[in-house]
N, CA, C and O of each residue as an XYZ file, in Angstrom:
260
protein
N      18.276    -36.397      9.885
C      17.744    -36.064      8.578
C      16.262    -35.701      8.692
O      15.812    -34.715      8.108
N      15.514    -36.497      9.441
C      14.086    -36.256      9.611
C      13.824    -34.883     10.224
O      12.906    -34.172      9.816
N      14.638    -34.523     11.201
C      14.456    -33.226     11.873
C      14.685    -32.083     10.881
O      13.943    -31.101     10.892
N      15.693    -32.197     10.034
C      15.969    -31.164      9.038
C      14.827    -30.996      8.054
O      14.454    -29.868      7.731
N      14.264    -32.099      7.571
C      13.135    -32.047      6.640
C      11.919    -31.441      7.327
O      11.202    -30.635      6.734
N      11.688    -31.831      8.582
C      10.551    -31.296      9.342
C      10.678    -29.779      9.498
O       9.712    -29.047      9.287
N      11.869    -29.314      9.867
C      12.077    -27.871     10.066
C      11.918    -27.120      8.746
O      11.340    -26.033      8.726
N      12.418    -27.675      7.653
C      12.293    -27.045      6.342
C      10.824    -26.920      5.955
O      10.393    -25.875      5.468
N      10.054    -27.991      6.173
C       8.632    -27.984      5.837
C       7.879    -26.949      6.678
O       7.004    -26.255      6.161
N       8.207    -26.840      7.956
C       7.567    -25.847      8.821
C       7.870    -24.428      8.347
O       7.008    -23.551      8.389
N       9.092    -24.216      7.899
C       9.475    -22.893      7.394
C       8.653    -22.540      6.156
O       8.186    -21.408      6.031
N       8.471    -23.481      5.253
C       7.671    -23.265      4.043
C       6.229    -22.931      4.419
O       5.633    -22.015      3.852
N       5.675    -23.666      5.367
C       4.289    -23.432      5.804
C       4.148    -22.033      6.393
O       3.181    -21.333      6.095
N       5.101    -21.617      7.224
C       5.041    -20.285      7.832
C       5.137    -19.189      6.776
O       4.451    -18.172      6.876
N       5.977    -19.385      5.771
C       6.111    -18.388      4.710
C       4.814    -18.255      3.928
O       4.428    -17.148      3.553
N       4.140    -19.364      3.678
C       2.868    -19.317      2.954
C       1.806    -18.606      3.772
O       1.012    -17.838      3.229
N       1.788    -18.855      5.069
C       0.800    -18.206      5.938
C       1.051    -16.714      6.034
O       0.115    -15.915      6.022
N       2.325    -16.341      6.131
C       2.675    -14.930      6.262
C       2.329    -14.206      4.975
O       1.484    -13.310      4.976
N       2.966    -14.580      3.880
C       2.680    -14.033      2.555
C       2.478    -12.529      2.520
O       2.643    -11.843      3.528
N       2.125    -12.035      1.365
C       1.759    -10.634      1.202
C       0.448    -10.589      0.445
O       0.178    -11.425     -0.418
N      -0.352     -9.610      0.781
C      -1.652     -9.487      0.127
C      -1.475     -8.996     -1.307
O      -0.426     -8.461     -1.666
N      -2.504     -9.183     -2.112
C      -2.456     -8.719     -3.502
C      -2.287     -7.208     -3.567
O      -1.589     -6.693     -4.440
N      -2.931     -6.496     -2.637
C      -2.823     -5.038     -2.628
C      -1.381     -4.608     -2.362
O      -0.878     -3.685     -3.003
N      -0.714     -5.278     -1.414
C       0.677     -4.935     -1.120
C       1.566     -5.206     -2.329
O       2.468     -4.421     -2.624
N       1.318     -6.305     -3.026
C       2.097     -6.628     -4.220
C       1.873     -5.575     -5.301
O       2.818     -5.185     -5.988
N       0.620     -5.106     -5.462
C       0.303     -4.098     -6.470
C       1.002     -2.778     -6.157
O       1.569     -2.148     -7.049
N       0.962     -2.363     -4.900
C       1.608     -1.111     -4.508
C       3.110     -1.206     -4.739
O       3.715     -0.256     -5.233
N       3.716     -2.325     -4.394
C       5.149     -2.499     -4.619
C       5.463     -2.424     -6.108
O       6.454     -1.812     -6.505
N       4.630     -3.039     -6.925
C       4.836     -2.998     -8.371
C       4.764     -1.566     -8.882
O       5.586     -1.157     -9.703
N       3.787     -0.801     -8.404
C       3.664      0.593     -8.834
C       4.868      1.413     -8.399
O       5.376      2.229     -9.167
N       5.324      1.199     -7.170
C       6.475      1.947     -6.680
C       7.737      1.607     -7.453
O       8.590      2.474     -7.646
N       7.874      0.380     -7.894
C       9.065     -0.048     -8.614
C       8.994      0.218    -10.111
O      10.004      0.098    -10.806
N       7.828      0.575    -10.616
C       7.653      0.689    -12.061
C       8.264      1.955    -12.652
O       8.557      1.984    -13.847
N       8.462      2.981    -11.868
C       9.024      4.217    -12.374
C       7.992      5.125    -13.030
O       8.359      6.149    -13.607
N       6.723      4.778    -12.955
C       5.663      5.597    -13.552
C       5.024      6.487    -12.490
O       3.817      6.423    -12.257
N       5.826      7.294    -11.866
C       5.326      8.199    -10.837
C       5.222      9.597    -11.424
O       6.204     10.144    -11.927
N       4.020     10.174    -11.356
C       3.773     11.503    -11.894
C       3.287     12.416    -10.783
O       2.587     11.978     -9.870
N       3.654     13.675    -10.862
C       3.136     14.661     -9.919
C       1.686     14.954    -10.268
O       1.294     14.901    -11.434
N       0.899     15.262     -9.254
C      -0.519     15.555     -9.459
C      -0.687     16.710    -10.438
O      -1.564     16.669    -11.301
N       0.141     17.734    -10.313
C       0.023     18.900    -11.201
C       0.245     18.510    -12.662
O      -0.387     19.073    -13.556
N       1.128     17.565    -12.905
C       1.376     17.111    -14.271
C       0.162     16.346    -14.815
O      -0.213     16.525    -15.974
N      -0.443     15.506    -13.992
C      -1.643     14.780    -14.413
C      -2.804     15.732    -14.666
O      -3.565     15.569    -15.620
N      -2.925     16.726    -13.797
C      -4.003     17.709    -13.950
C      -3.847     18.472    -15.268
O      -4.827     18.700    -15.978
N      -2.632     18.856    -15.583
C      -2.370     19.583    -16.826
C      -2.617     18.690    -18.044
O      -3.210     19.133    -19.027
N      -2.169     17.449    -17.982
C      -2.297     16.526    -19.115
C      -3.747     16.153    -19.402
O      -4.088     15.841    -20.543
N      -4.602     16.181    -18.389
C      -6.006     15.794    -18.576
C      -6.931     16.999    -18.674
O      -8.151     16.840    -18.694
N      -6.368     18.196    -18.734
C      -7.202     19.399    -18.800
C      -8.029     19.564    -17.541
O      -9.241     19.770    -17.605
N      -7.372     19.474    -16.398
C      -8.028     19.546    -15.085
C      -9.084     18.456    -14.931
O     -10.154     18.687    -14.368
N      -8.769     17.273    -15.435
C      -9.656     16.107    -15.354
C     -11.019     16.403    -15.973
O     -12.066     16.045    -15.433
N     -10.968     17.065    -17.121
C     -12.177     17.443    -17.850
C     -12.915     16.195    -18.342
O     -12.295     15.236    -18.802
N     -14.241     16.223    -18.240
C     -15.079     15.099    -18.689
C     -14.897     14.824    -20.180
O     -15.084     13.690    -20.621
N     -14.537     15.837    -20.958
C     -14.325     15.652    -22.397
C     -13.119     14.745    -22.669
O     -13.035     14.124    -23.728
N     -12.197     14.671    -21.721
C     -11.007     13.829    -21.869
C     -11.170     12.459    -21.219
O     -10.237     11.656    -21.213
N     -12.333     12.199    -20.685
C     -12.578     10.931    -19.993
C     -12.830      9.820    -21.011
O     -13.677      9.952    -21.894
N     -12.077      8.721    -20.875
C     -12.255      7.571    -21.759
C     -13.213      6.544    -21.167
O     -13.925      5.857    -21.899
N     -13.230      6.441    -19.851
C     -14.110      5.470    -19.209
C     -13.726      5.244    -17.763
O     -12.921      5.975    -17.186
N     -14.325      4.207    -17.192
C     -14.074      3.844    -15.802
C     -13.457      2.455    -15.777
O     -13.919      1.550    -16.473
N     -12.426      2.291    -14.985
C     -11.791      0.989    -14.833
C     -11.880      0.521    -13.398
O     -12.486      1.181    -12.553
N     -11.285     -0.596    -13.132
C     -11.288     -1.161    -11.790
C     -10.542     -0.305    -10.787
O     -10.769     -0.421     -9.583
N      -9.651      0.558    -11.269
C      -8.873      1.406    -10.382
C      -9.266      2.871    -10.486
O      -8.562      3.735     -9.963
N     -10.382      3.168    -11.154
C     -10.849      4.541    -11.231
C     -11.063      5.008    -12.653
O     -11.113      4.208    -13.586
N     -11.188      6.308    -12.805
C     -11.457      6.925    -14.099
C     -10.203      6.920    -14.966
O      -9.088      7.090    -14.473
N     -10.408      6.722    -16.272
C      -9.300      6.700    -17.232
C      -9.466      7.888    -18.171
O     -10.516      8.072    -18.787
N      -8.405      8.693    -18.269
C      -8.418      9.883    -19.126
C      -7.418      9.714    -20.254
O      -6.436      8.982    -20.138
N      -7.699     10.427    -21.376
C      -6.719     10.416    -22.471
C      -5.729     11.522    -22.291
O      -4.824     11.679    -23.109
């Protein structure tokens, strides 16, 4: 019994050490979200990224309307 508990605890520790970074989790979330747009579509929607359509700056870059 002791050996089984020891092995289980070691497995948990290894999983915590391995983990995934926040950036990897964010990229996976974006890939799974279904919000993938072609660059040409974004360019058209923002008027070629015109400053007049700029709403502000966020942690991930410029935000356009």
